[in-house]
C-alpha positions in Angstrom: 22.9 -27.8 12.5 25.1 -27.9 15.5 24.6 -26.6 19.1 26.3 -23.3 18.4 23.9 -22.5 15.5 20.9 -23.8 17.4 21.7 -21.5 20.4 22.0 -18.3 18.3 18.3 -17.9 18.7 17.0 -18.1 22.2 14.7 -21.0 22.7 11.4 -20.7 24.5 11.3 -23.5 27.1 7.8 -22.5 28.3 6.3 -23.2 24.9 8.3 -26.5 24.7 7.0 -27.5 28.1 3.4 -26.9 27.1 3.9 -28.8 23.8 5.5 -31.7 25.7 2.7 -31.9 28.3 -0.4 -30.9 26.3 0.4 -32.5 23.0 2.4 -35.4 24.4 5.3 -34.7 22.1 8.7 -36.3 22.8 11.6 -33.8 23.3 13.5 -35.3 20.4 10.6 -34.4 18.1 10.2 -30.9 19.7 13.9 -30.2 19.2 13.7 -31.4 15.6 10.7 -29.1 15.0 12.6 -26.2 16.4 15.6 -26.9 14.2 13.4 -27.1 11.2 11.8 -23.8 12.2 15.2 -22.2 12.4 16.3 -23.7 9.1 13.1 -22.5 7.5 13.6 -19.0 8.8 17.2 -19.0 7.5 16.0 -20.3 4.2 13.4 -17.6 4.0 16.1 -15.0 4.6 18.2 -16.5 1.8 15.2 -16.5 -0.6 14.7 -12.8 0.2 18.4 -12.2 -0.5 18.1 -14.1 -3.8 15.0 -12.1 -4.9 16.7 -8.8 -4.1 20.2 -9.4 -5.5 19.6 -11.4 -8.7 18.7 -8.2 -10.6 22.2 -6.6 -10.1 23.5 -9.5 -12.2 21.2 -8.6 -15.0 23.1 -5.4 -15.4 21.2 -2.5 -17.1 21.9 -0.3 -14.1 20.2 -2.3 -11.3 21.9 -2.2 -7.9 21.3 -3.0 -4.3 22.0 0.0 -2.0 23.4 -0.4 1.5 20.4 1.3 2.9 17.0 2.7 1.9 15.2 0.9 -1.0 15.8 -2.8 -1.7 16.6 -2.2 -5.3 17.3 0.9 -7.4 18.0 1.9 -11.0 19.4 5.4 -10.8 19.6 5.7 -14.6 15.9 4.8 -15.1 15.0 6.5 -11.7 13.1 3.4 -10.5 13.1 2.6 -6.7 11.8 -0.7 -5.5 10.6 -2.2 -2.2 10.2 -6.0 -2.4 7.9 -8.0 -0.2 7.0 -11.7 -0.2 3.3 -10.9 0.2 1.5 -7.6 0.6 -0.3 -8.9 3.7 3.1 -9.3 5.5 3.0 -5.5 5.9 0.7 -4.1 8.6 -1.0 -0.7 8.2 1.8 1.2 9.9 4.5 -0.4 7.8 2.5 0.2 4.5 2.0 3.8 5.4 5.6 4.3 6.2 6.8 2.7 3.0 4.3 4.7 0.9 5.3 8.0 2.5 9.0 7.2 1.8 8.1 6.6 -1.9 6.0 9.7 -1.9 9.0 11.7 -0.6 11.1 10.2 -3.4 8.8 11.1 -6.2 8.3 14.6 -4.8 12.1 15.1 -4.6 12.8 13.5 -8.0 10.1 14.4 -10.5 10.8 11.6 -13.0 11.1 8.9 -10.3 8.9 5.8 -10.2 8.5 3.7 -7.0 7.4 0.1 -7.1 6.2 -2.2 -4.4 7.0 -5.6 -5.9 5.2 -8.7 -4.5 6.6 -12.1 -5.0 3.3 -13.8 -4.1 0.5 -11.6 -5.4 -3.1 -12.5 -6.0 -2.9 -11.5 -9.7 -0.4 -10.6 -12.3 -0.5 -6.8 -12.0 1.0 -3.4 -12.5 -1.4 -1.0 -10.8 -1.3 2.2 -8.8 -0.8 1.5 -5.1 -3.8 2.9 -3.3 -3.4 3.4 0.4 -5.5 4.9 3.2 -3.9 7.7 5.1 -6.1 9.3 7.9 -9.2 7.6 6.4 -8.5 9.1 3.0 -7.5 7.0 0.0 -4.4 8.3 -1.7 -2.7 7.2 -4.9 -0.2 8.4 -7.5 0.4 6.8 -10.8 4.2 6.9 -10.1 3.8 4.7 -7.0 2.8 1.2 -8.1 2.1 -2.3 -7.0 3.7 -5.0 -9.2 3.6 -8.7 -9.1 7.1 -10.1 -9.6 6.3 -11.4 -13.1 5.5 -7.8 -14.2 8.7 -6.5 -12.6 10.8 -9.1 -14.4 9.1 -8.0 -17.6 10.1 -4.4 -17.0 13.7 -5.4 -16.2 14.2 -7.8 -19.1 11.6 -6.8 -21.7 10.4 -10.4 -21.6 7.0 -11.1 -20.3 7.9 -14.7 -19.6 11.2 -14.0 -17.8 9.9 -14.9 -14.3 8.3 -18.1 -15.7 11.6 -19.0 -17.3 13.5 -18.4 -14.1 11.1 -20.7 -12.1 11.7 -23.5 -14.7 15.4 -23.3 -14.4 15.6 -22.8 -10.6 15.4 -26.5 -9.6 18.2 -27.4 -12.0 20.4 -24.5 -10.7 19.8 -25.4 -7.1 20.7 -29.1 -7.8 23.9 -27.9 -9.4 24.8 -25.8 -6.4 24.0 -28.6 -3.9 26.1 -31.0 -5.9 29.2 -28.8 -5.1 28.5 -28.9 -1.3 30.2 -31.9 0.3 28.8 -31.5 3.8 25.5 -32.8 5.2 23.3 -29.7 5.1 21.2 -30.8 8.1 23.9 -32.4 10.2 22.0 -32.4 13.5 24.1 -32.8 16.7 21.9 -30.6 18.8 20.1 -33.3 20.7 23.2 -35.0 21.8 24.8 -31.7 22.9 21.7 -30.8 24.9 22.0 -34.1 26.7 25.6 -33.4 27.5 24.5 -30.3 29.5 22.0 -32.5 31.4 20.3 -35.8 30.6 17.0 -34.0 31.4 16.3 -32.2 28.1 13.8 -29.8 29.5 16.2 -28.9 32.3 18.9 -28.3 29.7 16.6 -26.1 27.6 15.7 -24.0 30.7 19.3 -23.6 31.7 20.2 -22.7 28.2 17.6 -19.9 27.8 17.4 -18.6 31.4 21.0 -19.0 32.7 21.3 -15.3 33.4 17.9 -15.1 35.3 17.6 -15.1 39.0 17.6 -18.5 40.7 18.4 -20.6 37.6 21.8 -21.4 38.8 20.0 -23.9 41.1 17.2 -24.8 38.7 15.9 -28.3 39.2 12.9 -30.3 37.7 
């Protein structure tokens, strides 16, 4: 990661100051942790893209629309929202998603809507039960599926997701073998020092340069 990529996300110098003073962490370690956090966030986004887009390559009518549901099959009238974990959705988000699915099945009588969870507690294909205004609501056409059950629906193979997980490390190795650059080429620390040898000062200037008084910031 270079300085330009690092600076795409505004850094929180206040947190880094606390971490430096309270936990006695060196700035080179703090910067490394921040870089890894950003890389991990980017990686998570790529994984989400992978989970969503792989199905369109399996053909059979699956597609990724530009807006609305994450995945649809117009021919089979299946509409899918994908989540890494169900607990990543708060109550408001769950209700909003459920109501959108409810609108879809009311509008399209033969439609089925799925909430597909990559990390579910169980292998499941069950009605999604939600609480709206303290009342439990469910409809057999709105369902919660673990991702293995969704792969089974798509491929007619109950072991399809297991097979994918077995092949995934090999595929990733093949892809990485075609990349000739250092994936984590870190020049951030040196570029921060070029702004000012005092790394904390550099971080504050970087994040707060448009704030009042920071044109003469000094620590």
